[in-house]
Residue frames relative to the residue before (quaternion, step in Angstrom):
aa qw qx qy qz dx dy dz
M 1.0000 0.0000 0.0000 0.0000 0.00 0.00 0.00
M 0.5249 -0.6743 0.4396 0.2766 3.41 -1.10 0.60
K 0.4205 -0.6822 0.5289 0.2794 3.68 -0.93 0.85
H 0.6387 -0.5871 0.3271 0.3746 3.63 -1.02 0.58
K 0.6750 0.5078 -0.3138 0.4336 3.58 0.84 -1.03
K 0.5067 -0.6857 0.4861 0.1919 3.39 -1.17 1.00
K 0.0183 -0.8212 0.5704 -0.0061 3.61 -0.68 1.00
T 0.2612 -0.7801 0.5466 0.1566 3.61 -1.22 0.25
V 0.3925 -0.7050 0.5244 0.2719 3.57 -1.15 0.24
L 0.8370 0.1173 -0.0142 0.5343 3.59 0.58 -0.99
K 0.0277 0.7901 -0.6113 0.0351 3.54 -0.91 0.85
W 0.1959 0.7934 -0.5599 0.1363 3.49 -0.78 0.98
T 0.5349 -0.6647 0.4035 0.3305 3.62 -1.00 0.66
C 0.5789 -0.6023 0.4539 0.3100 3.49 -1.53 0.26
G 0.3945 0.7337 -0.5005 0.2357 3.57 1.20 0.03
I 0.5268 0.6302 -0.3881 0.4179 3.59 1.18 -0.65
L 0.6922 0.5176 -0.2504 0.4362 3.57 1.01 -1.12
V 0.6080 0.5145 -0.3528 0.4910 3.63 1.11 -0.62
V 0.6424 0.5020 -0.3429 0.4667 3.61 0.94 -0.60
L 0.6287 0.5383 -0.3404 0.4464 3.50 0.95 -0.79
L 0.6870 0.4881 -0.3153 0.4364 3.55 0.81 -0.92
I 0.6156 0.5582 -0.3329 0.4456 3.51 1.12 -0.78
L 0.6839 0.4707 -0.2874 0.4776 3.56 0.92 -1.06
L 0.6367 0.5141 -0.3663 0.4429 3.63 0.91 -0.75
A 0.6641 0.5248 -0.3131 0.4308 3.49 0.91 -0.72
A 0.6731 0.4754 -0.2482 0.5093 3.46 1.35 -0.59
G 0.6826 -0.5146 0.2960 0.4262 3.58 1.24 0.32
G 0.4579 0.7442 -0.4012 0.2749 3.69 1.20 0.38
W 0.2165 0.8160 -0.5144 0.1502 3.56 1.29 0.41
W 0.6635 0.5375 -0.3399 0.3942 3.54 0.85 -0.95
M 0.6212 0.5577 -0.2775 0.4755 3.64 1.37 -0.57
F 0.8426 0.2365 -0.0136 0.4836 3.51 0.90 -1.19
G 0.4068 0.7970 -0.3960 0.2061 3.44 1.41 -0.07
T 0.5888 0.5717 -0.3016 0.4852 3.49 1.36 -0.75
F 0.6175 0.5593 -0.2798 0.4770 3.49 1.06 -0.92
I 0.6933 0.4927 -0.2731 0.4495 3.57 0.79 -1.12
T 0.6404 0.5472 -0.3095 0.4413 3.56 1.05 -0.92
A 0.6575 0.4942 -0.2942 0.4867 3.55 0.99 -0.91
A 0.6563 0.5014 -0.3328 0.4551 3.55 0.85 -0.85
N 0.6871 0.4753 -0.3164 0.4493 3.58 0.84 -0.71
S 0.5819 0.5754 -0.3675 0.4418 3.61 1.28 -0.34
I 0.4712 0.6731 -0.4375 0.3654 3.70 1.13 -0.32
E 0.0463 0.8081 -0.5818 0.0791 3.41 -0.86 1.13
K 0.3635 -0.7129 0.5493 0.2405 3.65 -0.93 0.76
L 0.1877 -0.8222 0.5243 0.1179 3.58 -0.71 1.09
E 0.7094 -0.1882 0.0635 0.6762 3.49 1.37 -0.47
D 0.7545 -0.3524 0.3011 0.4646 3.54 -1.31 0.12
G 0.8488 0.0986 -0.1092 0.5078 3.57 -0.67 1.18
L 0.7639 0.3175 -0.2498 0.5032 3.56 1.00 0.17
Y 0.0718 -0.8307 0.5494 -0.0532 3.58 -0.77 1.16
S 0.1154 -0.7575 0.6202 0.1680 3.71 -1.11 0.16
M 0.0854 -0.7809 0.6187 -0.0134 3.37 -1.44 0.64
E 0.1992 -0.7763 0.5903 0.0965 3.75 -1.09 0.78
Y 0.0250 -0.7580 0.6517 0.0079 3.59 -0.89 0.88
D 0.0348 0.7720 -0.6322 0.0563 3.55 -0.78 1.11
G 0.6840 0.4213 -0.3565 0.4770 3.35 -0.44 1.48
D 0.7311 -0.4083 0.3235 0.4406 3.55 -1.36 -0.29
Y 0.0184 0.8018 -0.5970 -0.0173 3.49 -0.74 1.03
G 0.6647 -0.6050 0.2289 0.3737 3.46 1.21 1.07
F 0.3986 0.7643 -0.4569 0.2195 3.66 1.13 0.06
D 0.6272 0.5336 -0.3197 0.4686 3.59 1.14 -0.77
D 0.6493 0.4761 -0.3129 0.5039 3.57 1.08 -0.78
F 0.5671 0.6170 -0.3509 0.4178 3.54 1.05 -0.67
L 0.6926 0.4645 -0.2206 0.5059 3.53 0.93 -1.19
A 0.6851 0.5188 -0.3093 0.4071 3.59 0.92 -0.93
Q 0.6656 0.4779 -0.2747 0.5032 3.55 1.16 -0.69
G 0.6903 -0.5037 0.2631 0.4479 3.74 1.30 0.11
G 0.4623 -0.6807 0.4324 0.3687 3.47 1.22 -0.23
A 0.4820 -0.6511 0.4973 0.3105 3.47 -1.16 -0.70
A 0.2376 -0.7935 0.5316 0.1769 3.68 -0.79 0.87
S 0.7612 0.2179 -0.1602 0.5894 3.60 1.14 0.26
D 0.6371 -0.4996 0.4318 0.3975 3.61 -1.42 0.38
S 0.6825 0.4688 -0.3483 0.4393 3.68 0.73 -0.79
A 0.6370 0.4810 -0.3719 0.4738 3.60 0.94 -0.69
L 0.6328 0.4993 -0.3949 0.4409 3.71 0.92 -0.54
A 0.6627 0.4931 -0.3507 0.4412 3.55 0.96 -0.79
D 0.5874 0.5522 -0.3935 0.4418 3.66 1.01 -0.53
Y 0.6529 0.5191 -0.3148 0.4529 3.57 1.01 -0.82
L 0.6600 0.5227 -0.2905 0.4548 3.48 0.96 -1.01
V 0.6175 0.5275 -0.3377 0.4759 3.71 0.92 -0.80
S 0.6934 0.4675 -0.2786 0.4723 3.56 0.81 -1.10
F 0.7128 0.4354 -0.3242 0.4441 3.65 0.78 -0.69
L 0.6692 0.4520 -0.3344 0.4859 3.58 0.86 -0.62
S 0.6869 0.4105 -0.3247 0.5042 3.78 1.07 -0.16
R 0.3201 -0.7515 0.4632 0.3438 3.45 1.42 -0.24
G 0.7580 -0.4426 0.1671 0.4489 3.55 1.11 1.07
F 0.5444 0.6449 -0.3943 0.3638 3.49 1.31 -0.01
Y 0.7877 0.1812 -0.1261 0.5751 3.65 1.12 -0.16
K 0.0903 -0.7606 0.6411 0.0485 3.50 -1.39 0.61
A 0.1284 -0.8368 0.5266 0.0771 3.62 -0.72 0.89
E 0.4810 -0.5764 0.5641 0.3436 3.59 -1.25 0.32
N 0.1894 -0.7976 0.5703 0.0511 3.54 -1.28 0.75
D 0.1820 -0.7605 0.6165 0.0919 3.53 -1.10 0.71
V 0.0593 -0.8170 0.5732 0.0221 3.63 -0.14 1.19
Q 0.1190 -0.7496 0.6499 0.0393 3.56 -1.09 0.90
T 0.3736 -0.7589 0.4944 0.2001 3.49 -1.42 0.06
G 0.0669 -0.8145 0.5757 -0.0280 3.55 -1.15 0.37
E 0.2409 -0.7842 0.5478 0.1640 3.46 -1.16 0.17
F 0.0439 -0.7844 0.6185 0.0173 3.85 -1.04 0.59
G 0.1683 -0.7729 0.5894 0.1639 3.41 -1.24 0.47
C 0.1512 -0.8078 0.5696 -0.0113 3.55 -1.30 0.31
S 0.1405 -0.7695 0.6070 0.1406 3.58 -1.30 0.02
T 0.0241 -0.7705 0.6366 0.0215 3.58 -1.00 0.76
I 0.0085 -0.7695 0.6386 0.0071 3.47 -1.37 0.65
C 0.1791 -0.7803 0.5936 0.0821 3.53 -1.05 1.06
T 0.1094 0.8063 -0.5668 0.1292 3.60 -0.66 1.13
Q 0.3367 -0.7423 0.5368 0.2178 3.53 -1.28 -0.10
D 0.4415 -0.6539 0.5233 0.3219 3.60 -1.21 0.55
E 0.7412 -0.3950 0.2968 0.4544 3.63 -1.41 -0.05
H 0.7083 0.4360 -0.2934 0.4714 3.70 1.02 -0.20
G 0.6116 -0.5606 0.3571 0.4291 3.59 1.22 0.16
I 0.5316 0.6487 -0.4549 0.2996 3.60 1.05 -0.17
V 0.4020 -0.7530 0.4743 0.2155 3.59 -0.79 1.03
L 0.0603 -0.7810 0.6215 -0.0074 3.58 -1.01 0.96
F 0.1448 -0.7963 0.5870 0.0160 3.46 -0.84 0.95
G 0.1048 -0.8119 0.5743 0.0092 3.68 -0.57 1.16
R 0.0035 -0.7875 0.6159 -0.0237 3.60 -1.04 0.95
N 0.1511 -0.7010 0.6917 0.0857 3.58 -1.27 0.85
Y 0.1152 -0.7371 0.6600 0.0883 3.50 -1.20 0.84
D 0.1264 -0.8089 0.5738 0.0226 3.53 -0.60 1.26
W 0.2535 0.7116 -0.6253 0.1958 3.38 -1.04 1.06
E 0.6197 -0.4766 0.4199 0.4610 3.70 -1.30 -0.17
E 0.7544 -0.3614 0.3072 0.4538 3.50 -1.28 0.07
C 0.1051 0.7789 -0.6044 0.1304 3.64 -0.81 1.09
Q 0.4585 -0.6067 0.5573 0.3332 3.32 -1.46 0.18
T 0.1698 -0.8095 0.5620 -0.0005 3.65 -0.82 1.08
M 0.0983 -0.7806 0.6171 0.0146 3.52 -1.12 0.81
I 0.2348 -0.7094 0.6492 0.1419 3.55 -1.02 1.02
V 0.0913 -0.7894 0.6071 0.0014 3.70 -0.71 1.11
L 0.1525 -0.7232 0.6695 0.0736 3.36 -1.34 0.92
T 0.0367 -0.8220 0.5682 0.0094 3.51 -0.74 1.02
R 0.0428 -0.7398 0.6685 0.0622 3.55 -1.14 0.78
P 0.1599 -0.8263 0.5344 0.0774 3.60 0.05 1.30
K 0.6117 -0.5483 0.4040 0.4024 3.59 -1.19 0.53
D 0.8143 0.1128 -0.0552 0.5667 3.68 0.95 -0.76
G 0.6848 0.4835 -0.3077 0.4501 3.47 0.34 1.09
Y 0.6016 -0.5779 0.3831 0.3967 3.68 -1.08 0.05
E 0.6009 -0.5582 0.4892 0.2967 3.40 -1.22 0.85
S 0.1236 0.8140 -0.5642 0.0611 3.70 -0.85 0.68
V 0.2466 -0.7189 0.6176 0.2022 3.46 -1.34 0.29
S 0.0293 0.8259 -0.5603 0.0551 3.64 -0.74 0.83
T 0.2935 -0.7391 0.5811 0.1730 3.64 -1.28 0.37
C 0.1430 -0.7774 0.6125 -0.0001 3.41 -1.14 1.13
C 0.3080 -0.6395 0.6706 0.2157 3.53 -1.23 0.63
L 0.3732 -0.7660 0.4971 0.1642 3.44 -0.54 1.51
D 0.5576 0.5972 -0.4014 0.4140 3.74 1.13 -0.67
F 0.6072 0.5698 -0.3956 0.3875 3.73 0.96 -0.41
L 0.6156 0.5684 -0.3616 0.4089 3.56 1.25 -0.34
G 0.4128 -0.7922 0.3879 0.2272 3.53 1.33 -0.09
F 0.3495 0.6969 -0.5560 0.2882 3.66 1.16 0.66
S 0.7621 -0.4319 0.3158 0.3647 3.37 -1.63 0.06
E 0.6990 -0.4605 0.3479 0.4223 3.64 -1.20 0.24
D 0.7833 0.3809 -0.1804 0.4569 3.51 1.05 -0.96
Y 0.3671 0.7425 -0.4795 0.2898 3.42 1.37 0.28
A 0.0639 -0.7842 0.6165 0.0294 3.61 -1.02 0.86
P 0.5213 -0.6947 0.4296 0.2471 3.58 -0.67 1.34
D 0.7843 0.2694 -0.1517 0.5378 3.49 0.98 -0.76
G 0.3990 0.7309 -0.4818 0.2729 3.66 1.13 0.47
S 0.8395 -0.0263 0.0663 0.5387 3.49 -0.87 -1.11
M 0.6613 -0.4982 0.3973 0.3959 3.53 -1.32 0.21
M 0.5759 0.5391 -0.3695 0.4911 3.62 1.05 -0.50
E 0.6838 0.4701 -0.3064 0.4664 3.70 0.75 -0.89
R 0.6107 0.5562 -0.3353 0.4531 3.53 1.02 -1.01
M 0.6712 0.5353 -0.2774 0.4313 3.62 0.86 -1.13
Q 0.6195 0.5152 -0.3307 0.4913 3.64 1.14 -0.80
T 0.6382 0.5921 -0.3240 0.3703 3.56 0.86 -0.78
L 0.5743 0.5969 -0.4072 0.3848 3.54 1.23 -0.52
A 0.4654 0.6761 -0.4151 0.3923 3.56 1.20 -0.22
A 0.5419 0.6527 -0.3816 0.3670 3.65 1.20 -0.54
I 0.5537 0.6407 -0.3770 0.3754 3.51 1.14 -0.61
Y 0.7140 0.4795 -0.2031 0.4680 3.60 1.11 -0.83
V 0.7014 0.4235 -0.1956 0.5389 3.63 1.33 -0.32
P 0.2514 0.7743 -0.5650 0.1342 3.62 0.66 0.63
L 0.2742 -0.7745 0.5503 0.1485 3.51 -1.12 0.73
D 0.7706 -0.0540 -0.0367 0.6339 3.54 1.32 -0.02
G 0.1743 0.8240 -0.5348 0.0677 3.56 -1.09 0.09
M 0.2180 -0.7421 0.6082 0.1784 3.71 -1.31 -0.05
N 0.2370 -0.7486 0.5942 0.1742 3.56 -1.09 0.75
E 0.7391 -0.4381 0.3079 0.4087 3.52 -1.51 0.20
K 0.6547 0.5193 -0.3260 0.4420 3.66 1.11 -0.31
G 0.5941 -0.6295 0.3279 0.3784 3.46 1.37 -0.11
L 0.4627 0.6658 -0.4609 0.3608 3.50 1.44 0.11
V 0.0874 -0.7932 0.5997 0.0598 3.53 -1.01 0.84
V 0.0232 -0.8274 0.5611 -0.0093 3.56 -0.84 0.90
A 0.0179 0.7847 -0.6195 -0.0145 3.76 -0.95 0.71
D 0.3512 -0.6944 0.6017 0.1799 3.39 -1.29 0.78
L 0.0109 0.7814 -0.6236 0.0224 3.53 -0.96 0.94
M 0.5051 -0.5806 0.5098 0.3846 3.64 -1.16 0.34
A 0.3790 -0.6913 0.5766 0.2144 3.49 -1.24 0.79
G 0.7051 -0.5289 0.2880 0.3744 3.69 -1.05 0.08
D 0.7757 0.2055 -0.1954 0.5638 3.74 0.90 0.11
N 0.5677 -0.6216 0.4228 0.3355 3.50 -1.38 -0.27
E 0.2207 0.8029 -0.5020 0.2337 3.54 1.23 0.66
E 0.2050 -0.7555 0.5964 0.1774 3.83 -0.47 0.77
T 0.2465 -0.7102 0.6287 0.1992 3.47 -1.22 0.51
H 0.0662 0.7585 -0.6401 0.1032 3.43 -1.07 1.11
Q 0.0612 -0.8331 0.5490 0.0277 3.62 0.36 1.14
R 0.1375 -0.8310 0.5376 0.0392 3.55 -0.79 0.98
T 0.2579 0.7484 -0.5734 0.2109 3.65 0.01 1.23
D 0.6364 -0.4616 0.3946 0.4755 3.63 -1.07 -0.56
K 0.5058 0.6680 -0.4360 0.3284 3.63 1.12 0.05
P 0.5902 -0.5706 0.4074 0.4001 3.59 -1.09 0.43
D 0.4414 -0.7371 0.4637 0.2162 3.64 -1.11 0.68
V 0.0196 -0.7813 0.6206 0.0638 3.41 -1.20 0.60
T 0.2802 -0.6964 0.5903 0.2966 3.67 -1.09 0.24
T 0.7862 -0.3763 0.2251 0.4354 3.48 -1.37 0.22
T 0.7548 0.4468 -0.2226 0.4255 3.33 0.79 -1.16
T 0.6239 0.5084 -0.3277 0.4949 3.66 1.22 -0.75
A 0.5272 0.5937 -0.3912 0.4654 3.66 1.21 -0.49
I 0.7006 0.4491 -0.2893 0.4731 3.47 0.80 -0.91
R 0.6174 0.5237 -0.3469 0.4734 3.66 0.93 -0.53
L 0.6187 0.5486 -0.3130 0.4672 3.46 1.14 -0.85
L 0.6876 0.4844 -0.2887 0.4574 3.60 0.78 -0.85
L 0.6755 0.4924 -0.3093 0.4535 3.52 0.92 -0.95
D 0.7104 0.4560 -0.2931 0.4488 3.53 0.96 -0.85
K 0.8185 0.3317 -0.0828 0.4617 3.69 0.93 -0.89
A 0.7609 0.3826 -0.2463 0.4626 3.71 0.85 -0.51
A 0.3362 -0.7695 0.5263 0.1333 3.65 -0.91 1.01
N 0.7998 0.0690 -0.0022 0.5962 3.62 1.35 -0.43
V 0.7333 -0.4390 0.2896 0.4309 3.52 -1.27 0.09
D 0.6639 0.5193 -0.3173 0.4345 3.53 0.85 -1.04
E 0.6443 0.5198 -0.3097 0.4676 3.59 1.10 -0.77
A 0.6250 0.5626 -0.2926 0.4551 3.45 1.07 -0.89
I 0.6620 0.4952 -0.2968 0.4779 3.62 0.91 -0.93
T 0.6567 0.5099 -0.2973 0.4694 3.54 0.98 -0.89
L 0.6251 0.5618 -0.2987 0.4522 3.59 0.94 -0.70
L 0.7046 0.4617 -0.2577 0.4732 3.45 0.93 -1.08
G 0.5969 0.5567 -0.3340 0.4715 3.54 1.20 -0.46
Q 0.6593 0.5043 -0.2943 0.4737 3.67 1.11 -0.34
Y 0.7217 0.3885 -0.2172 0.5302 3.60 1.30 -0.03
D 0.3894 -0.6577 0.5784 0.2850 3.53 -1.21 0.33
M 0.2860 -0.7799 0.5424 0.1259 3.53 -0.65 1.20
N 0.0376 -0.7555 0.6541 -0.0019 3.61 -1.15 0.95
S 0.5219 -0.6686 0.4498 0.2798 3.50 -0.92 1.00
S 0.3395 -0.7010 0.5920 0.2070 3.49 -1.23 0.70
I 0.8399 0.1174 -0.0998 0.5204 3.64 -1.06 0.48
G 0.6390 -0.6517 0.3216 0.2520 3.51 0.93 0.96
S 0.6281 0.4915 -0.3212 0.5106 3.51 1.25 0.68
A 0.6048 -0.5641 0.4468 0.3411 3.53 -1.39 0.15
H 0.0832 -0.7830 0.6164 0.0049 3.60 -0.90 0.92
H 0.0035 0.7110 -0.6866 -0.1521 3.36 -1.58 0.14
L 0.3671 -0.7578 0.5099 0.1760 3.56 -1.14 0.70
S 0.2314 -0.7596 0.5933 0.1322 3.59 -0.84 1.02
I 0.0365 -0.8244 0.5604 -0.0711 3.63 -0.54 1.19
A 0.0987 0.7946 -0.5971 0.0488 3.47 -0.94 0.91
D 0.1955 -0.7809 0.5762 0.1413 3.72 -1.13 0.19
A 0.7592 -0.3881 0.3219 0.4116 3.50 -1.59 0.25
G 0.7055 0.4746 -0.2756 0.4484 3.66 0.91 -0.73
G 0.6510 -0.5767 0.3232 0.3731 3.68 1.18 0.14
K 0.5139 0.6329 -0.4119 0.4071 3.60 1.26 -0.33
S 0.0314 -0.7844 0.6117 -0.0979 3.52 -0.90 1.26
V 0.0815 0.8025 -0.5857 0.0793 3.59 -0.73 0.99
V 0.2275 -0.6897 0.6432 0.2428 3.54 -1.41 -0.04
V 0.2383 -0.7468 0.6147 0.0874 3.45 -1.05 0.99
E 0.0216 0.8177 -0.5736 0.0439 3.65 -0.48 1.21
Y 0.2240 -0.7578 0.5777 0.2044 3.63 -1.12 0.27
V 0.0564 -0.7837 0.6153 -0.0631 3.62 -0.83 1.17
G 0.8621 -0.0300 0.0324 0.5048 3.48 -0.56 1.00
G 0.6684 -0.4860 0.2519 0.5036 3.54 1.34 0.70
E 0.6220 0.5324 -0.3475 0.4571 3.67 1.20 -0.24
M 0.3910 -0.6985 0.5664 0.1957 3.58 -1.08 0.89
L 0.0510 -0.7864 0.6150 -0.0266 3.63 -0.73 1.20
V 0.0872 -0.7819 0.6154 0.0478 3.47 -1.03 0.83
T 0.0855 -0.7811 0.6150 -0.0664 3.50 -0.99 1.16
E 0.4085 -0.6876 0.5652 0.2020 3.49 -0.99 1.03
T 0.2263 0.7753 -0.5621 0.1783 3.55 -0.79 1.10
K 0.3491 -0.7400 0.5160 0.2534 3.58 -0.94 0.53
V 0.7507 0.2246 -0.1699 0.5976 3.65 1.34 -0.39
V 0.0404 -0.7394 0.6714 0.0284 3.45 -1.26 0.80
T 0.0600 -0.7446 0.6630 0.0499 3.66 -1.19 0.77
N 0.7110 -0.4613 0.3315 0.4145 3.56 -0.80 -0.98
H 0.6147 0.4562 -0.4203 0.4871 3.54 0.96 0.98
Y 0.6076 -0.6169 0.3634 0.3438 3.44 -1.17 0.77
L 0.2367 -0.8259 0.5070 0.0688 3.55 -0.94 0.96
S 0.5016 0.6460 -0.3941 0.4193 3.63 1.41 -0.29
E 0.5246 -0.5877 0.5107 0.3445 3.58 -1.13 0.51
G 0.5827 0.5582 -0.4639 0.3657 3.62 -1.11 0.78
E 0.8342 -0.3118 0.1908 0.4129 3.46 -1.43 -0.10
K 0.7474 0.3945 -0.2429 0.4763 3.59 1.05 -0.62
Q 0.3448 0.7660 -0.4776 0.2573 3.63 1.15 -0.05
G 0.7984 0.2621 -0.1906 0.5075 3.60 -0.75 0.94
I 0.5956 0.6125 -0.4015 0.3301 3.58 1.03 -0.64
G 0.4433 0.6357 -0.5021 0.3838 3.67 -0.75 1.04
S 0.7307 -0.4874 0.3083 0.3653 3.50 -1.34 0.35
N 0.5968 -0.5547 0.4413 0.3760 3.51 -1.15 0.38
Q 0.6451 0.5095 -0.3413 0.4558 3.57 0.91 -0.78
S 0.5650 0.5911 -0.3736 0.4379 3.62 1.19 -0.66
H 0.6645 0.5176 -0.2630 0.4705 3.55 0.88 -1.02
I 0.6519 0.5088 -0.3143 0.4662 3.56 0.93 -0.77
R 0.6716 0.4899 -0.2929 0.4724 3.46 0.87 -0.91
F 0.6330 0.5267 -0.3163 0.4710 3.66 0.96 -0.92
D 0.6837 0.4524 -0.3159 0.4776 3.63 0.92 -0.92
T 0.6295 0.5534 -0.3512 0.4174 3.67 0.90 -0.62
L 0.6511 0.4898 -0.2757 0.5101 3.53 1.06 -0.96
S 0.6948 0.4897 -0.2973 0.4348 3.61 0.75 -1.09
A 0.6397 0.5332 -0.3621 0.4188 3.68 1.09 -0.43
Y 0.5664 0.6058 -0.4084 0.3813 3.58 1.04 -0.03
S 0.0895 -0.8214 0.5625 -0.0300 3.61 -0.65 1.01
G 0.7926 0.3438 -0.2742 0.4224 3.45 -1.38 0.46
P 0.7460 -0.4059 0.2728 0.4520 3.60 -1.28 0.14
A 0.0170 -0.7925 0.6088 0.0319 3.54 -1.17 0.49
D 0.2564 -0.7823 0.5423 0.1679 3.52 -0.85 0.84
D 0.7448 -0.4312 0.1885 0.4730 3.59 -1.02 0.14
L 0.6367 0.4890 -0.3538 0.4800 3.65 1.07 -0.60
N 0.5542 0.5690 -0.3928 0.4635 3.63 1.08 -0.50
V 0.7119 0.4423 -0.2820 0.4670 3.60 0.78 -1.05
R 0.5975 0.5157 -0.4005 0.4655 3.57 1.02 -0.51
D 0.6361 0.5062 -0.3451 0.4691 3.67 0.92 -0.75
M 0.6296 0.4957 -0.3790 0.4629 3.66 0.86 -0.70
L 0.6502 0.5089 -0.3616 0.4330 3.59 0.79 -0.82
E 0.6593 0.5068 -0.3334 0.4442 3.52 0.88 -0.96
S 0.6313 0.5601 -0.3461 0.4098 3.61 0.91 -0.76
V 0.7609 0.3072 -0.1860 0.5404 3.62 1.17 -0.42
A 0.3410 0.7239 -0.4924 0.3424 3.55 1.21 0.56
Q 0.6443 -0.5777 0.3624 0.3463 3.45 -1.24 0.80
K 0.5933 0.5495 -0.4277 0.4038 3.69 0.92 -0.41
N 0.6556 0.4806 -0.3859 0.4362 3.71 1.04 -0.06
Y 0.6939 0.3614 -0.2698 0.5613 3.64 1.37 0.12
P 0.2025 -0.7926 0.5629 0.1184 3.54 -0.09 1.30
Q 0.4113 -0.7048 0.5095 0.2729 3.64 -0.95 0.85
T 0.2032 -0.7979 0.5603 0.0906 3.53 -1.08 0.90
D 0.6791 0.5104 -0.2727 0.4516 3.55 1.30 -0.11
G 0.6081 -0.6018 0.3015 0.4209 3.52 1.36 0.48
S 0.5010 0.5855 -0.4430 0.4583 3.62 1.34 0.21
Y 0.1789 -0.7578 0.6126 0.1357 3.48 -1.50 0.22
E 0.0617 0.7978 -0.5981 0.0441 3.48 -0.97 0.89
K 0.1272 -0.7495 0.6408 0.1074 3.52 -1.18 0.45
T 0.4492 -0.5747 0.5869 0.3514 3.43 -1.58 0.00
M 0.3072 -0.8219 0.4605 0.1342 3.50 -0.02 1.37
W 0.7742 -0.0864 0.0652 0.6237 3.54 1.11 -0.78
S 0.0980 -0.7181 0.6861 0.0636 3.43 -1.48 0.60
I 0.1029 -0.8110 0.5755 -0.0214 3.41 -0.98 0.99
V 0.2014 -0.7370 0.6369 0.1030 3.65 -1.03 0.90
Y 0.0270 -0.7957 0.6017 0.0646 3.62 -0.23 1.04
C 0.0945 -0.7535 0.6345 0.1440 3.43 -1.40 0.56
P 0.3577 -0.8121 0.4228 0.1838 3.54 -0.02 1.45
E 0.6490 0.5191 -0.3205 0.4545 3.67 0.91 -0.83
G 0.7516 0.4175 -0.2027 0.4687 3.60 1.01 -0.89
R 0.3337 -0.7593 0.4955 0.2580 3.52 1.39 -0.22
C 0.6087 0.5193 -0.3636 0.4771 3.54 1.01 0.86
A 0.0749 -0.7949 0.6016 0.0242 3.51 -1.19 0.38
D 0.2653 -0.7079 0.6243 0.1967 3.70 -1.28 0.53
F 0.1526 -0.8092 0.5662 0.0354 3.53 -0.68 1.10
Y 0.0871 -0.7924 0.6037 0.0065 3.57 -0.78 1.04
F 0.2411 -0.8177 0.5215 0.0355 3.53 -0.76 1.19
D 0.8747 0.0032 0.0027 0.4846 3.66 -1.14 0.86
E 0.7068 -0.5579 0.2365 0.3651 3.41 0.83 1.24
N 0.4526 0.6416 -0.4421 0.4337 3.55 1.32 0.55
Y 0.0637 -0.8385 0.5411 -0.0118 3.56 0.08 1.43
E 0.6034 0.5539 -0.4168 0.3942 3.65 1.06 0.29
H 0.7063 0.3430 -0.2023 0.5853 3.55 1.28 -0.10
S 0.0197 0.7848 -0.6194 0.0006 3.51 -0.89 0.90
Y 0.2640 -0.7004 0.6207 0.2332 3.63 -1.40 0.33
G 0.3730 -0.7327 0.5438 0.1684 3.51 -0.81 1.06
L 0.1115 -0.7897 0.6021 0.0367 3.53 -0.84 1.11
L 0.0680 -0.8104 0.5814 -0.0264 3.57 -0.77 0.94
L 0.2017 -0.7668 0.5990 0.1122 3.59 -1.06 0.93
Q 0.8462 0.1535 -0.1437 0.4897 3.54 -1.15 0.76
E 0.3746 0.6505 -0.4786 0.4555 3.48 1.17 1.13
K 0.4124 -0.6597 0.5737 0.2562 3.62 -1.21 0.78
G 0.7325 0.2902 -0.3117 0.5311 3.52 -0.92 0.91
S 0.8254 -0.2565 0.1937 0.4642 3.47 -1.26 -0.67
F 0.3849 -0.6965 0.5460 0.2619 3.65 -1.03 0.69
L 0.7275 0.4267 -0.2141 0.4928 3.66 1.11 -0.28
K 0.0605 -0.7879 0.6126 0.0144 3.61 -0.67 1.14
R 0.3319 -0.7599 0.5294 0.1794 3.53 -0.80 0.94
């Protein structure tokens, strides 16, 4: 579960944006045109919820080739350099936080795989991001914009400078699905042990690992192999585990204990450790309650059944008694085989946004 105080992942100044505007005025469209097009695609769907499309190179292959990043501040440095094409470098102030969630992988009566995900935190600005990378799979992902660390009056669809800042959301997804049907979700694990593997492998943070899998992995086996080729580093200074599933129905949780990557097959993931060993079961009481609730569901389940499962473990069912405040900020029912999803925002389970991959026209249906 998420602690009450609000925290952020990335923080960087708007000096880069001043440089961009100067360069654009001098005829630099050929350098920044893709950024401007993506920035202009940002749309407000309702209070606190936005969407964006990015079609083209967002520098992720170069990010991996130069060794990745072993911290959120190093990631921020790369993003500022990439978005300014090397003309600007900013100082960063990285802070920490925690969040909780639930996932479940099930099938309907026809054997179609469905993957449900709740993201629990306090009120935050949220963005649904569609990416079509130059060399990688198309994917849709979700980002908590508060993790980007901008000022209180920042508006993702505001000035061009603010829109350009928002492009950083591509590198901090918290869940998503790609065109091959791979689904990934980040959840807090059961304690505060950070992961910082130290070998000669390239580095990824928790969020850039999700971007790596969405861009490059077609199924769970490929995802596990890819993760093994990189050193993992915890984002926002906390313990994480990744819930990963694919269109074939394989569903696992990837956890890091003592610097070792552990993979456990499971259909349900919440916020306690699931891998066998000294940490198995460590986590909050509420995490165990949500896990048991989801695990108790049996038999085939269609998309509406999965929605109801997610609602049954939403934070509105667990009143806070310690003065803190949390909500299920979004719930998603992914259909990997159909490359589509239903997105529910702010515990409103009566209205969904339909998300579609590899569709002509808009990827989002209201």
